[in-house]
C-alpha positions in Angstrom: -12.9 1.7 -0.6 -15.9 1.5 1.7 -17.2 4.6 3.4 -18.9 5.2 6.7 -20.1 8.4 8.4 -18.4 9.7 11.4 -21.5 9.1 13.5 -21.6 5.5 12.3 -17.9 5.0 13.1 -18.5 6.3 16.6 -21.5 3.9 17.1 -19.6 0.9 15.6 -16.2 1.7 17.1 -15.7 -1.7 18.7 -16.5 -3.5 15.4 -14.1 -1.4 13.3 -11.0 -3.6 13.8 -12.9 -6.5 12.2 -14.0 -4.3 9.3 -10.5 -3.0 8.7 -8.8 -6.4 8.2 -9.0 -6.3 4.4 -9.4 -2.7 3.4 -9.1 0.8 4.8 -12.3 2.6 5.6 -13.1 6.2 4.6 -14.9 8.1 7.3 -17.0 11.0 6.2 -18.7 14.0 7.8 -21.6 15.6 6.0 -20.8 13.4 3.0 -17.2 14.6 2.7 -14.1 12.4 3.5 -12.4 13.6 6.6 -10.2 10.7 7.6 -9.2 7.1 6.8 -9.2 4.2 9.3 -6.9 1.3 8.5 -5.5 -1.7 10.4 -2.1 -1.6 12.1 -0.8 -4.1 9.5 -1.9 -1.8 6.6 -0.4 1.2 8.4 2.9 -0.6 8.9 3.0 -1.7 5.3 2.3 1.9 4.1 5.0 3.4 6.3 7.5 0.7 5.1 6.6 1.5 1.4 7.0 5.2 2.0 10.4 4.7 3.6 11.6 2.5 0.7 10.3 4.9 -1.9 11.9 7.9 -0.1 15.3 6.4 -0.7 16.5 8.3 -3.8 18.9 5.6 -5.0 16.2 2.9 -4.7 13.6 5.1 -6.4 15.9 5.8 -9.3 16.8 2.1 -9.7 13.1 1.2 -9.6 12.2 3.7 -12.3 15.0 2.4 -14.5 13.8 -1.2 -13.9 10.2 -0.3 -14.8 11.4 1.4 -18.0 13.5 -1.7 -18.9 10.6 -4.0 -18.3 8.3 -1.8 -20.5 10.9 -2.1 -23.3 10.9 -5.9 -22.9 14.5 -5.9 -21.5 13.9 -8.8 -19.1 15.6 -12.1 -18.3 14.0 -15.4 -17.2 13.8 -16.4 -13.6 16.2 -19.3 -14.2 18.8 -16.9 -15.7 18.3 -14.5 -12.8 19.0 -17.2 -10.3 22.2 -18.2 -12.1 23.3 -14.6 -12.3 22.7 -14.2 -8.5 24.3 -17.5 -7.7 21.2 -19.1 -6.3 
């Protein structure tokens, strides 16, 4: 992630939206990170991810699925579509 000083962020404030399109930007003061700037799209995505992962049932199912995949317990995409009736 790129870094910019607080002073530079103030001076380049109007250009920040263009810089934030791809990646968040760490803003530092005296060389230490003090905040992160990110696009609204990135923020929305982050909030949505946090909401999904805060669902205990979903989180438990996700952990089980990851463990199954690590053990090689997977099915083909074609089989999945048949199982789901697609």
